[in-house]
C-alpha atoms as one frame of an Amber mdcrd trajectory, in Angstrom:
protein
 -17.611  -0.093  14.906 -17.186   3.658  15.316 -20.754   4.550  14.358 -24.100
   2.806  14.068 -27.176   4.339  12.421 -30.346   2.414  13.193 -32.684   2.138
  10.243 -29.953   2.760   7.666 -28.839   0.363   4.917 -25.128   0.233   5.681
 -23.039  -2.928   5.833 -22.933  -2.852   9.624 -26.736  -2.847   9.731 -27.355
  -5.626   7.236 -24.585  -8.060   8.135 -25.563  -8.063  11.803 -29.252  -8.319
  10.915 -28.736 -11.259   8.564 -26.412 -13.042  10.975 -29.156 -12.767  13.567
 -31.716 -14.160  11.113 -29.379 -17.076  10.445 -29.720 -18.004  14.126 -26.593
 -16.492  15.658 -26.283 -14.192  18.666 -25.092 -10.798  17.512 -24.096  -7.733
  19.502 -22.972  -4.520  17.853 -20.742  -2.317  19.996 -20.379   1.272  18.940
 -19.791   4.814  20.150 -22.305   7.209  21.663 -22.137   9.420  18.563 -23.457
   9.361  15.032 -21.138   9.955  12.084 -20.144  13.641  11.624 -22.115  14.132
   8.416 -21.457  17.503   6.742 -23.597  20.233   8.332 -25.085  17.590  10.636
 -27.623  19.808  12.375 -29.161  20.857   9.084 -28.899  17.643   7.093 -29.215
  14.705   9.516 -30.494  15.932  12.861 -34.127  15.922  11.661 -33.817  12.156
  11.073 -31.340  10.938  13.699 -31.630  13.515  16.457 -28.626  14.938  18.323
 -25.292  13.681  17.044 -24.480  12.673  20.618 -26.806   9.676  20.879 -25.770
   8.848  24.458 -24.838   5.630  26.218 -27.553   2.995  25.993 -28.456  -0.550
  25.088 -31.314  -1.346  22.721 -32.333  -3.713  19.939 -32.498  -2.978  16.221
 -34.108  -5.753  14.163 -33.240  -8.228  16.924 -29.586  -7.201  17.116 -28.370
  -5.922  20.483 -26.810  -2.480  20.030 -24.546  -1.188  22.793 -23.546   2.450
  22.695 -20.440   3.128  24.755 -19.074   6.400  26.045 -16.471   7.423  23.496
 -13.451   9.678  23.406 -12.277  11.987  20.615 -15.723  12.020  18.949 -15.992
  15.723  19.678 -13.147  16.370  17.244 -15.635  15.766  14.417 -13.034  13.819
  12.481 -14.515  10.510  11.368 -12.642   7.472  12.603 -10.989   9.152  15.580
 -13.074   7.376  18.176 -12.174   4.978  20.955 -14.288   3.355  23.676 -13.782
   0.571  26.208 -14.954  -2.894  25.144 -13.670  -5.121  27.941 -16.920  -5.282
  29.927 -18.884  -6.196  26.805 -16.429  -8.937  25.831 -16.504 -10.319  29.374
 -20.312 -10.403  29.385 -20.907 -11.701  25.846 -17.955 -14.107  25.481 -17.956
 -13.934  21.664 -16.576 -16.558  19.318 -15.844 -13.885  16.718 -15.091 -10.178
  16.960 -15.626  -8.441  13.624 -13.908  -5.054  13.644 -15.228  -2.398  11.286
 -12.093  -0.907   9.731  -8.412  -1.983   9.797  -7.411   1.283  11.521 -10.217
   1.197  14.069  -8.775   2.613  17.284 -10.535  -0.126  19.272  -8.603  -2.856
  17.452  -5.635  -2.844  19.883  -8.106  -3.557  22.708  -9.654  -6.396  20.715
  -6.177  -7.886  20.226  -5.233  -7.341  23.853  -8.206  -9.329  25.210  -8.042
 -12.104  22.614  -5.821 -14.469  24.597  -8.028 -14.320  27.677 -11.381 -14.641
  25.924 -10.308 -16.888  23.019 -12.122 -15.391  20.033 -11.224 -14.930  16.392
 -10.641 -11.446  14.993 -11.691 -10.251  11.545 -11.306  -6.724  10.183 -13.168
  -5.403   7.171 -11.949  -2.519   5.021 -13.936   0.161   3.173 -11.014   2.471
   2.405  -9.794   2.842  -1.160  -8.108   5.455  -3.318 -11.489   7.078  -4.051
 -12.995   7.171  -0.568  -9.635   7.984   1.062  -8.516  10.549  -1.493  -6.722
  12.594   1.186  -4.261   9.775   1.971  -1.486  11.752   0.296  -1.498  14.244
   3.171   1.581  13.976   5.377  -0.482  13.447   8.533  -2.258  10.507   6.891
   1.040   8.980   5.751   2.341   9.208   9.313  -0.899   7.719  10.656  -0.751
   4.757   8.309   2.947   4.329   9.044   2.098   3.927  12.722  -0.484   1.286
  11.870   2.081  -0.602   9.788   4.308  -0.648  12.861   1.425  -1.967  14.979
   0.617  -4.698  12.475   4.127  -5.802  11.513   6.431  -4.551  14.274   4.239
  -5.559  17.217   2.751  -8.670  15.624  -0.851  -7.427  15.555  -1.350  -8.771
  12.031  -0.887 -12.345  13.266  -3.830 -11.863  15.617  -6.258 -11.068  12.795
  -7.588 -14.228  11.153  -8.518 -12.481   7.929  -8.965  -9.016   6.430 -12.206
  -8.415   4.549 -12.010  -5.677   1.885 -15.332  -4.813   0.263 -13.841  -4.231
  -3.228 -10.672  -4.811  -5.193  -9.955  -1.141  -4.539 -10.086  -1.767  -0.798
  -7.847  -4.811  -1.211  -5.317  -2.641  -3.050  -5.556  -0.039  -0.257  -4.723
  -2.658   2.376  -1.678  -3.717   0.393  -0.398  -0.239  -0.425  -1.073   1.454
   2.926  -0.761  -1.309   5.528   1.298  -3.927   3.635  -1.426  -6.538   4.021
  -0.909  -9.067   1.233  -3.733 -10.295  -0.992  -3.515 -13.850   0.346  -4.427
 -12.477   3.786  -7.709 -11.074   2.458 -11.103 -12.306   1.293 -13.542 -10.049
  -0.547 -16.680  -9.211   1.435 -18.816  -7.197  -1.014 -21.594  -4.827  -0.100
 -25.035  -6.253  -0.697 -28.675  -5.419  -1.108 -31.846  -6.421   0.704 -33.698
  -8.087  -2.156 -36.856  -8.457  -0.055 -37.100  -4.732   0.586 -35.648  -3.381
  -2.648 -37.266  -4.495  -5.906 -39.122  -2.919  -8.796 -42.771  -2.029  -8.100
 -44.795  -0.831 -11.093 -47.710   0.695  -9.098 -45.261   2.668  -6.947 -43.444
   3.845 -10.068 -46.652   4.974 -11.762 -47.807   6.760  -8.620 -44.535   8.679
  -8.344 -44.476   9.698 -11.988 -48.104  10.827 -11.869 -47.633  12.740  -8.607
 -44.811  14.842 -10.027 -46.067  15.067 -13.600 -43.101  13.203 -15.049 -45.005
  11.171 -17.594 -42.876   8.984 -19.861 -39.672  11.011 -19.587 -36.371   9.254
 -18.976 -35.729   9.697 -15.242 -32.161   9.979 -13.979 -31.495   9.746 -10.262
 -28.727  10.371  -7.763 -29.297   9.552  -4.097 -27.132   9.705  -1.008 -25.150
  12.225   0.992 -24.477  15.385  -1.004 -21.063  17.063  -0.823 -18.384  18.054
  -3.387 -16.597  14.689  -3.438 -19.848  13.107  -4.654 -19.555  15.267  -7.809
 -23.285  15.797  -8.150 -22.607  18.893 -10.254 -21.214  16.512 -12.908 -24.540
  14.690 -12.882 -26.253  18.001 -13.584 -23.820  18.794 -16.390 -24.647  15.461
 -18.024 -28.353  16.152 -17.507 -28.013  19.551 -19.208 -26.012  18.101 -22.104
 -28.612  15.377 -22.657 -31.339  18.022 -22.836 -29.280  19.923 -25.402 -29.101
  16.742 -27.484 -32.879  16.543 -27.491 -33.313  13.826 -24.858 -36.589  14.005
 -22.936 -35.062  13.613 -19.459 -36.062  14.429 -15.890 -33.607  14.609 -12.959
 -34.301  13.509  -9.374 -31.819  14.275  -6.588 -32.356  12.654  -3.189 -30.366
  13.748  -0.146 -29.243  16.719   1.873 -26.342  19.087   1.285 -24.686  21.668
   3.486 -25.632  25.280   2.827 -22.750  26.053   0.469 -23.124  22.962  -1.711
 -26.881  23.335  -1.669 -26.557  26.816  -3.166 -24.275  25.474  -5.902 -26.742
  22.748  -6.867 -29.688  25.136  -6.721 -27.944  27.565  -9.054 -27.053  24.850
 -11.571 -30.656  23.627 -11.607 -32.204  27.071 -12.002 -32.476  26.934 -15.840
 -34.320  23.606 -15.724 -37.451  24.473 -13.766 -40.071  21.768 -14.286 -37.438
  19.270 -15.358 -36.083  18.263 -11.970 -37.095  17.290  -8.449 -35.113  17.593
  -5.241 -36.085  15.413  -2.308 -34.578  15.245   1.199 -33.125  12.148   2.827
 -35.729   9.390   2.489 -36.353   6.182   4.432 -35.706   3.063   2.411 -39.417
   2.393   1.783 -39.810   5.746   0.054 -36.476   5.403  -1.712 -37.750   2.191
  -3.278 -40.532   4.178  -4.943 -38.040   6.676  -6.357 -35.865   3.897  -7.749
 -38.856   2.076  -9.209 -39.762   5.255 -11.086 -36.176   5.931 -12.230 -34.467
   4.691 -15.380 -30.785   5.573 -14.904 -28.722   6.261 -11.788 -25.528   8.319
 -11.959 -22.904   8.225  -9.198 -19.643   9.756 -10.523 -17.799  10.527  -7.281
 -17.317   8.800  -3.943 -19.594   5.763  -4.241 -22.801   5.283  -2.327 -23.917
   2.041  -0.715 -27.319   2.601  -2.321 -26.146   1.899  -5.886 -27.001  -1.791
  -5.676 -30.374  -0.943  -4.130 -31.170   1.167  -7.186 -30.033  -1.637  -9.478
 -32.283  -4.117  -7.671 -35.219  -1.839  -8.557 -34.313  -1.921 -12.246 -32.154
   1.181 -12.583 -29.442   1.258 -15.245 -26.246   2.991 -14.090 -23.449   5.339
 -15.114 -20.482   4.690 -12.828 -16.733   5.440 -12.779 -14.425   2.978 -14.483
 -12.438   1.956 -11.405 -11.828  -0.996  -9.084 -14.365   0.286  -6.567 -17.676
   0.186  -8.478 -16.660  -0.771 -12.005 -17.604  -4.407 -11.381 -21.264  -3.359
 -11.127 -21.439  -2.437 -14.817 -21.869  -5.298 -17.278 -24.273  -4.524 -20.134
 -26.455  -2.560 -17.716 -24.991   0.895 -18.150 -21.899   2.918 -18.887 -18.478
   3.215 -17.287 -17.810   6.940 -17.391 -17.205   9.778 -14.945 -15.296  12.360
 -16.993 -16.661  12.676 -20.532 -19.919  14.636 -20.228 -20.780  14.278 -23.919
 -20.350  10.512 -23.873 -22.527  10.122 -20.777 -25.173  12.458 -22.199 -25.128
  10.478 -25.434 -25.854   7.328 -23.472 -28.870   9.015 -21.860 -30.095  10.173
 -25.260 -29.776   6.646 -26.658 -31.847   5.238 -23.797 -34.458   7.966 -24.182
 -35.132   7.120 -27.830 -34.684   3.339 -27.615 -37.041   1.703 -25.070 -35.731
  -1.755 -25.944 -32.149  -0.800 -25.119 -33.347   0.823 -21.908 -35.255  -2.293
 -20.919 -32.254  -4.545 -21.548 -30.026  -2.386 -19.340 -32.604  -2.257 -16.569
 -33.220  -6.009 -16.603 -29.490  -6.648 -16.511 -29.156  -4.356 -13.468 -31.693
  -6.501 -11.623 -29.725  -9.639 -12.530 -26.436  -8.204 -11.279 -27.959  -6.883
  -8.049 -29.387 -10.351  -7.436 -25.860 -11.714  -7.039 -25.315  -9.439  -4.026
 -28.023 -10.691  -1.684 -27.159  -9.752   1.917 -28.372 -13.144   3.132 -25.971
 -15.002   0.827 -23.137 -12.643   1.773 -23.826 -13.264   5.470 -23.843 -17.038
   4.880 -20.529 -16.817   3.043 -19.091 -14.739   5.878 -20.078 -17.374   8.425
 -18.059 -19.905   6.430 -15.093 -17.516   6.467 -15.454 -17.150  10.244 -15.427
 -20.946  10.625 -12.184 -21.541   8.775  -9.279 -22.694  10.911
Protein backbone atom coordinates (compact mmCIF):
# COMPACT_ATOMS: atom_id res chain seq x y z
CA UNK A 1 0.00 0.00 0.00
CA UNK A 2 1.16 3.56 -0.62
CA UNK A 3 0.37 4.83 2.88
CA UNK A 4 -0.31 3.37 6.30
CA UNK A 5 -1.65 5.38 9.26
CA UNK A 6 -1.31 3.52 12.54
CA UNK A 7 -4.28 3.97 14.82
CA UNK A 8 -6.65 4.94 12.01
CA UNK A 9 -9.82 3.09 10.96
CA UNK A 10 -9.05 2.60 7.28
CA UNK A 11 -9.52 -0.64 5.37
CA UNK A 12 -5.79 -1.34 5.34
CA UNK A 13 -5.73 -1.14 9.14
CA UNK A 14 -8.74 -3.32 9.85
CA UNK A 15 -8.32 -6.04 7.24
CA UNK A 16 -4.74 -6.72 8.29
CA UNK A 17 -5.70 -6.58 11.97
CA UNK A 18 -8.59 -9.02 11.56
CA UNK A 19 -6.56 -11.38 9.39
CA UNK A 20 -4.00 -11.47 12.17
CA UNK A 21 -6.71 -12.20 14.75
CA UNK A 22 -7.93 -15.05 12.55
CA UNK A 23 -4.51 -16.67 13.03
CA UNK A 24 -2.67 -15.68 9.86
CA UNK A 25 0.74 -14.05 9.49
CA UNK A 26 0.31 -10.57 8.10
CA UNK A 27 2.89 -8.03 6.98
CA UNK A 28 1.93 -4.62 5.65
CA UNK A 29 4.50 -3.02 3.36
CA UNK A 30 4.20 0.68 2.78
CA UNK A 31 6.10 3.87 2.03
CA UNK A 32 8.04 6.05 4.45
CA UNK A 33 5.45 8.83 4.09
CA UNK A 34 1.97 9.55 5.33
CA UNK A 35 -0.78 10.59 2.92
CA UNK A 36 -0.47 14.23 1.72
CA UNK A 37 -3.54 15.47 3.59
CA UNK A 38 -4.49 19.07 2.72
CA UNK A 39 -2.40 21.54 4.74
CA UNK A 40 -0.70 18.58 6.42
CA UNK A 41 1.42 20.54 8.88
CA UNK A 42 -1.60 22.31 10.28
CA UNK A 43 -4.20 19.56 10.15
CA UNK A 44 -2.42 16.21 10.67
CA UNK A 45 1.09 16.81 11.96
CA UNK A 46 -0.13 17.25 15.56
CA UNK A 47 -1.46 13.67 15.44
CA UNK A 48 0.89 11.81 13.09
CA UNK A 49 4.11 13.79 13.30
CA UNK A 50 6.26 14.64 10.27
CA UNK A 51 4.79 13.48 6.98
CA UNK A 52 8.09 11.73 6.30
CA UNK A 53 7.72 8.88 8.79
CA UNK A 54 11.07 7.29 7.88
CA UNK A 55 12.15 3.74 7.16
CA UNK A 56 11.37 1.36 10.01
CA UNK A 57 9.76 -1.88 11.08
CA UNK A 58 7.25 -2.02 13.92
CA UNK A 59 4.04 -3.72 15.00
CA UNK A 60 0.54 -2.24 15.05
CA UNK A 61 -2.05 -4.45 16.75
CA UNK A 62 0.16 -7.47 16.08
CA UNK A 63 0.60 -6.72 12.38
CA UNK A 64 4.17 -6.21 11.18
CA UNK A 65 4.44 -2.84 9.42
CA UNK A 66 7.43 -2.26 7.16
CA UNK A 67 8.08 1.26 5.96
CA UNK A 68 10.26 1.33 2.87
CA UNK A 69 12.20 4.20 1.36
CA UNK A 70 9.94 5.56 -1.35
CA UNK A 71 10.34 7.61 -4.49
CA UNK A 72 8.09 10.36 -5.84
CA UNK A 73 6.42 10.93 -2.44
CA UNK A 74 7.88 14.42 -2.35
CA UNK A 75 5.66 15.38 -5.28
CA UNK A 76 2.74 15.50 -2.83
CA UNK A 77 0.48 13.83 -5.37
CA UNK A 78 -1.29 10.90 -3.74
CA UNK A 79 -0.67 7.58 -5.42
CA UNK A 80 2.60 8.53 -7.09
CA UNK A 81 4.76 6.39 -4.85
CA UNK A 82 7.01 3.44 -5.56
CA UNK A 83 9.32 1.42 -3.31
CA UNK A 84 11.25 -1.84 -3.61
CA UNK A 85 9.49 -4.95 -2.27
CA UNK A 86 11.80 -7.76 -3.38
CA UNK A 87 13.67 -8.13 -0.08
CA UNK A 88 10.41 -8.29 1.86
CA UNK A 89 8.93 -10.91 -0.46
CA UNK A 90 12.12 -12.97 -0.24
CA UNK A 91 12.07 -12.84 3.57
CA UNK A 92 8.34 -13.36 4.15
CA UNK A 93 7.53 -15.81 1.33
CA UNK A 94 3.82 -14.87 1.23
CA UNK A 95 1.01 -17.05 -0.06
CA UNK A 96 -0.99 -13.95 -0.99
CA UNK A 97 0.01 -10.42 -1.93
CA UNK A 98 -2.92 -8.02 -1.57
CA UNK A 99 -2.20 -4.81 -3.46
CA UNK A 100 -3.98 -1.66 -2.34
CA UNK A 101 -5.17 -0.07 -5.58
CA UNK A 102 -5.28 -1.34 -9.20
CA UNK A 103 -2.92 1.45 -10.33
CA UNK A 104 -0.48 1.01 -7.47
CA UNK A 105 2.97 1.67 -8.91
CA UNK A 106 4.35 -1.31 -6.97
CA UNK A 107 2.04 -3.73 -8.79
CA UNK A 108 4.45 -4.37 -11.70
CA UNK A 109 7.05 -5.49 -9.13
CA UNK A 110 4.51 -7.78 -7.48
CA UNK A 111 3.77 -9.34 -10.88
CA UNK A 112 7.44 -9.59 -11.77
CA UNK A 113 8.33 -11.64 -8.67
CA UNK A 114 5.23 -13.84 -8.74
CA UNK A 115 6.72 -16.67 -10.79
CA UNK A 116 9.74 -17.02 -8.52
CA UNK A 117 7.93 -16.79 -5.20
CA UNK A 118 4.64 -18.47 -6.21
CA UNK A 119 2.00 -16.30 -4.55
CA UNK A 120 -1.47 -15.17 -5.55
CA UNK A 121 -2.13 -11.52 -6.35
CA UNK A 122 -5.27 -9.60 -5.44
CA UNK A 123 -5.89 -5.89 -6.05
CA UNK A 124 -8.60 -3.89 -4.33
CA UNK A 125 -10.11 -0.71 -5.74
CA UNK A 126 -11.40 2.40 -3.94
CA UNK A 127 -11.65 4.64 -7.00
CA UNK A 128 -15.06 5.65 -8.32
CA UNK A 129 -16.62 8.55 -10.19
CA UNK A 130 -17.05 10.47 -6.92
CA UNK A 131 -13.64 9.95 -5.34
CA UNK A 132 -11.84 10.23 -8.70
CA UNK A 133 -13.81 13.18 -10.01
CA UNK A 134 -10.76 14.54 -11.85
CA UNK A 135 -10.53 11.49 -14.14
CA UNK A 136 -11.74 13.60 -17.06
CA UNK A 137 -8.42 15.46 -17.11
CA UNK A 138 -6.28 14.58 -20.12
CA UNK A 139 -3.32 13.55 -17.96
CA UNK A 140 -5.54 11.10 -16.07
CA UNK A 141 -6.93 9.65 -19.31
CA UNK A 142 -3.38 9.09 -20.54
CA UNK A 143 -2.40 7.55 -17.20
CA UNK A 144 -5.29 5.11 -17.24
CA UNK A 145 -4.62 4.34 -20.89
CA UNK A 146 -1.11 3.25 -19.94
CA UNK A 147 -2.50 0.99 -17.24
CA UNK A 148 -4.90 -0.59 -19.75
CA UNK A 149 -1.87 -1.38 -21.90
CA UNK A 150 -0.09 -2.93 -18.90
CA UNK A 151 -3.11 -5.05 -18.01
CA UNK A 152 -4.23 -6.14 -21.47
CA UNK A 153 -1.25 -5.60 -23.78
CA UNK A 154 1.40 -7.05 -21.47
CA UNK A 155 -0.80 -9.69 -19.85
CA UNK A 156 -0.66 -8.25 -16.33
CA UNK A 157 -4.39 -8.83 -15.83
CA UNK A 158 -3.89 -12.60 -16.08
CA UNK A 159 -1.52 -12.44 -13.11
CA UNK A 160 -4.16 -10.95 -10.80
CA UNK A 161 -6.42 -13.64 -9.34
CA UNK A 162 -9.23 -11.23 -8.57
CA UNK A 163 -10.01 -7.52 -8.35
CA UNK A 164 -11.76 -6.37 -5.18
CA UNK A 165 -13.82 -3.16 -5.58
CA UNK A 166 -15.27 -1.81 -2.35
CA UNK A 167 -18.55 -0.62 -3.95
CA UNK A 168 -20.56 -0.97 -7.13
CA UNK A 169 -19.17 2.45 -8.02
CA UNK A 170 -15.63 1.09 -7.77
CA UNK A 171 -16.63 -1.93 -9.86
CA UNK A 172 -17.96 0.42 -12.54
CA UNK A 173 -14.71 2.41 -12.38
CA UNK A 174 -12.65 -0.72 -13.01
CA UNK A 175 -14.77 -1.53 -16.04
CA UNK A 176 -14.85 1.96 -17.52
CA UNK A 177 -11.24 2.98 -16.86
CA UNK A 178 -9.24 -0.26 -16.97
CA UNK A 179 -11.60 -2.56 -18.92
CA UNK A 180 -11.78 -5.04 -16.06
CA UNK A 181 -15.02 -6.98 -16.50
CA UNK A 182 -17.47 -7.57 -13.67
CA UNK A 183 -16.88 -11.33 -13.66
CA UNK A 184 -13.24 -10.63 -12.75
CA UNK A 185 -14.30 -8.80 -9.58
CA UNK A 186 -15.72 -9.58 -6.15
CA UNK A 187 -17.10 -6.87 -3.88
CA UNK A 188 -15.02 -6.27 -0.74
CA UNK A 189 -17.04 -3.68 1.23
CA UNK A 190 -15.70 -1.39 3.89
CA UNK A 191 -16.61 -2.47 7.39
CA UNK A 192 -16.88 -1.37 10.97
CA UNK A 193 -15.34 -2.53 14.23
CA UNK A 194 -18.50 -3.48 16.11
CA UNK A 195 -16.55 -4.08 19.32
CA UNK A 196 -15.18 -0.56 19.38
CA UNK A 197 -18.06 1.33 17.79
CA UNK A 198 -21.49 0.99 19.39
CA UNK A 199 -24.02 3.22 21.10
CA UNK A 200 -23.20 4.15 24.71
CA UNK A 201 -25.91 6.04 26.60
CA UNK A 202 -23.68 7.30 29.47
CA UNK A 203 -21.15 8.66 26.97
CA UNK A 204 -23.95 10.33 25.02
CA UNK A 205 -25.42 11.96 28.13
CA UNK A 206 -21.99 13.14 29.25
CA UNK A 207 -21.30 14.78 25.89
CA UNK A 208 -24.66 16.50 25.70
CA UNK A 209 -24.36 17.79 29.26
CA UNK A 210 -20.77 18.98 28.76
CA UNK A 211 -21.71 21.16 25.80
CA UNK A 212 -25.18 22.16 26.96
CA UNK A 213 -26.94 20.46 24.07
CA UNK A 214 -29.86 19.10 26.02
CA UNK A 215 -32.50 17.29 23.96
CA UNK A 216 -31.79 19.04 20.66
CA UNK A 217 -31.51 17.01 17.47
CA UNK A 218 -27.75 16.66 16.89
CA UNK A 219 -26.42 16.48 13.34
CA UNK A 220 -22.82 15.46 12.77
CA UNK A 221 -20.21 15.42 10.03
CA UNK A 222 -16.79 13.91 10.73
CA UNK A 223 -13.72 13.32 8.63
CA UNK A 224 -11.23 15.27 6.56
CA UNK A 225 -12.54 18.72 5.67
CA UNK A 226 -11.98 20.13 2.18
CA UNK A 227 -14.26 21.46 -0.61
CA UNK A 228 -14.97 18.08 -2.21
CA UNK A 229 -16.52 16.96 1.09
CA UNK A 230 -19.17 19.69 0.61
CA UNK A 231 -19.44 20.49 4.30
CA UNK A 232 -20.87 23.90 3.41
CA UNK A 233 -23.93 22.03 2.09
CA UNK A 234 -24.31 20.43 5.51
CA UNK A 235 -24.35 23.91 7.03
CA UNK A 236 -26.91 25.11 4.49
CA UNK A 237 -29.19 22.22 5.46
CA UNK A 238 -28.59 23.00 9.13
CA UNK A 239 -29.56 26.65 8.57
CA UNK A 240 -32.67 25.70 6.59
CA UNK A 241 -33.79 23.30 9.32
CA UNK A 242 -33.46 26.07 11.90
CA UNK A 243 -35.57 28.33 9.68
CA UNK A 244 -38.25 25.63 9.63
CA UNK A 245 -38.34 25.65 13.41
CA UNK A 246 -36.31 22.49 14.05
CA UNK A 247 -34.43 22.46 17.35
CA UNK A 248 -31.09 21.29 15.92
CA UNK A 249 -27.44 21.43 16.96
CA UNK A 250 -24.50 20.88 14.56
CA UNK A 251 -21.22 19.12 15.39
CA UNK A 252 -18.31 19.17 12.94
CA UNK A 253 -15.31 16.94 13.64
CA UNK A 254 -12.09 17.28 11.66
CA UNK A 255 -9.50 19.72 10.42
CA UNK A 256 -9.57 21.99 7.39
CA UNK A 257 -6.87 23.98 5.65
CA UNK A 258 -6.80 27.69 6.38
CA UNK A 259 -8.92 28.76 3.41
CA UNK A 260 -11.69 26.20 3.90
CA UNK A 261 -11.61 26.77 7.63
CA UNK A 262 -12.37 30.45 7.09
CA UNK A 263 -15.30 29.56 4.82
CA UNK A 264 -16.82 27.23 7.41
CA UNK A 265 -16.23 29.70 10.23
CA UNK A 266 -18.00 32.45 8.31
CA UNK A 267 -21.00 30.25 7.50
CA UNK A 268 -21.33 29.26 11.17
CA UNK A 269 -21.04 32.80 12.52
CA UNK A 270 -24.82 33.45 12.71
CA UNK A 271 -25.40 30.28 14.73
CA UNK A 272 -23.35 30.91 17.86
CA UNK A 273 -24.43 28.52 20.60
CA UNK A 274 -25.95 26.14 18.09
CA UNK A 275 -22.82 24.40 16.86
CA UNK A 276 -19.58 22.80 18.00
CA UNK A 277 -16.36 22.34 16.08
CA UNK A 278 -13.94 19.67 17.23
CA UNK A 279 -10.52 18.72 15.81
CA UNK A 280 -9.53 15.28 14.57
CA UNK A 281 -10.45 12.80 17.30
CA UNK A 282 -9.20 9.30 18.14
CA UNK A 283 -11.80 6.62 17.62
CA UNK A 284 -12.59 6.30 21.34
CA UNK A 285 -13.61 9.95 21.52
CA UNK A 286 -15.38 9.78 18.17
CA UNK A 287 -17.57 7.03 19.58
CA UNK A 288 -18.83 9.46 22.21
CA UNK A 289 -19.69 12.05 19.56
CA UNK A 290 -21.59 9.49 17.50
CA UNK A 291 -23.42 8.17 20.56
CA UNK A 292 -24.62 11.71 21.25
CA UNK A 293 -25.57 12.39 17.61
CA UNK A 294 -28.88 11.72 15.90
CA UNK A 295 -28.20 12.27 12.18
CA UNK A 296 -24.98 12.20 10.16
CA UNK A 297 -24.70 14.07 6.86
CA UNK A 298 -21.99 13.27 4.30
CA UNK A 299 -22.94 14.85 0.94
CA UNK A 300 -19.59 14.85 -0.87
CA UNK A 301 -16.66 12.47 -1.19
CA UNK A 302 -17.59 9.68 1.24
CA UNK A 303 -15.85 9.01 4.51
CA UNK A 304 -14.94 5.58 5.83
CA UNK A 305 -16.44 6.64 9.16
CA UNK A 306 -20.06 6.61 7.95
CA UNK A 307 -20.60 3.01 9.01
CA UNK A 308 -18.96 3.72 12.36
CA UNK A 309 -21.53 6.44 12.98
CA UNK A 310 -24.33 4.09 11.94
CA UNK A 311 -23.09 1.43 14.36
CA UNK A 312 -23.53 4.00 17.15
CA UNK A 313 -27.15 4.61 16.17
CA UNK A 314 -26.83 7.59 13.84
CA UNK A 315 -29.39 8.05 11.07
CA UNK A 316 -27.87 9.33 7.81
CA UNK A 317 -28.37 11.67 4.87
CA UNK A 318 -26.23 10.41 1.99
CA UNK A 319 -25.99 10.92 -1.79
CA UNK A 320 -28.13 8.72 -4.00
CA UNK A 321 -25.30 6.99 -5.86
CA UNK A 322 -23.61 3.61 -6.26
CA UNK A 323 -20.92 4.50 -3.74
CA UNK A 324 -22.85 4.97 -0.47
CA UNK A 325 -26.48 4.69 -1.51
CA UNK A 326 -26.62 1.06 -0.36
CA UNK A 327 -26.20 2.24 3.24
CA UNK A 328 -29.63 3.89 3.28
CA UNK A 329 -32.62 1.61 3.81
CA UNK A 330 -35.29 3.08 6.10
CA UNK A 331 -32.54 4.64 8.23
CA UNK A 332 -32.26 8.02 6.58
CA UNK A 333 -32.54 9.97 3.37
CA UNK A 334 -30.87 9.75 -0.03
CA UNK A 335 -30.21 13.37 -0.90
CA UNK A 336 -27.24 15.62 -1.60
CA UNK A 337 -28.70 18.45 -3.69
CA UNK A 338 -32.12 19.55 -2.42
CA UNK A 339 -31.46 21.59 0.73
CA UNK A 340 -35.16 22.03 1.53
CA UNK A 341 -35.87 18.31 1.30
CA UNK A 342 -32.94 17.43 3.57
CA UNK A 343 -33.89 20.15 6.05
CA UNK A 344 -37.46 18.87 6.04
CA UNK A 345 -36.18 15.43 6.98
CA UNK A 346 -34.30 16.93 9.93
CA UNK A 347 -37.41 18.81 11.02
CA UNK A 348 -39.48 15.63 10.86
CA UNK A 349 -36.99 13.79 13.06
CA UNK A 350 -36.84 16.69 15.52
CA UNK A 351 -40.59 16.63 16.15
CA UNK A 352 -41.14 12.86 15.91
CA UNK A 353 -39.01 10.89 18.41
CA UNK A 354 -40.54 7.61 17.27
CA UNK A 355 -39.50 8.17 13.66
CA UNK A 356 -36.04 9.18 14.84
CA UNK A 357 -35.73 6.04 16.93
CA UNK A 358 -36.76 3.80 14.04
CA UNK A 359 -34.14 5.34 11.75
CA UNK A 360 -31.43 5.05 14.38
CA UNK A 361 -32.23 1.43 15.20
CA UNK A 362 -32.22 0.57 11.51
CA UNK A 363 -28.78 2.18 11.12
CA UNK A 364 -27.43 -0.14 13.81
CA UNK A 365 -28.93 -3.14 11.99
CA UNK A 366 -27.38 -2.17 8.66
CA UNK A 367 -23.97 -1.44 10.18
CA UNK A 368 -24.08 -4.88 11.80
CA UNK A 369 -23.93 -6.49 8.36
CA UNK A 370 -20.51 -4.90 7.77
CA UNK A 371 -18.50 -6.44 10.59
CA UNK A 372 -14.78 -6.30 9.76
CA UNK A 373 -14.28 -9.79 11.18
CA UNK A 374 -16.89 -11.28 8.83
CA UNK A 375 -15.46 -9.32 5.89
CA UNK A 376 -11.97 -10.63 6.70
CA UNK A 377 -13.31 -14.21 6.90
CA UNK A 378 -15.02 -13.81 3.54
CA UNK A 379 -11.81 -12.43 2.06
CA UNK A 380 -9.86 -15.46 3.24
CA UNK A 381 -12.30 -17.65 1.31
CA UNK A 382 -11.75 -15.49 -1.77
CA UNK A 383 -7.98 -15.87 -1.35
CA UNK A 384 -8.38 -19.66 -1.16
CA UNK A 385 -10.27 -20.05 -4.41
CA UNK A 386 -8.38 -21.77 -7.20
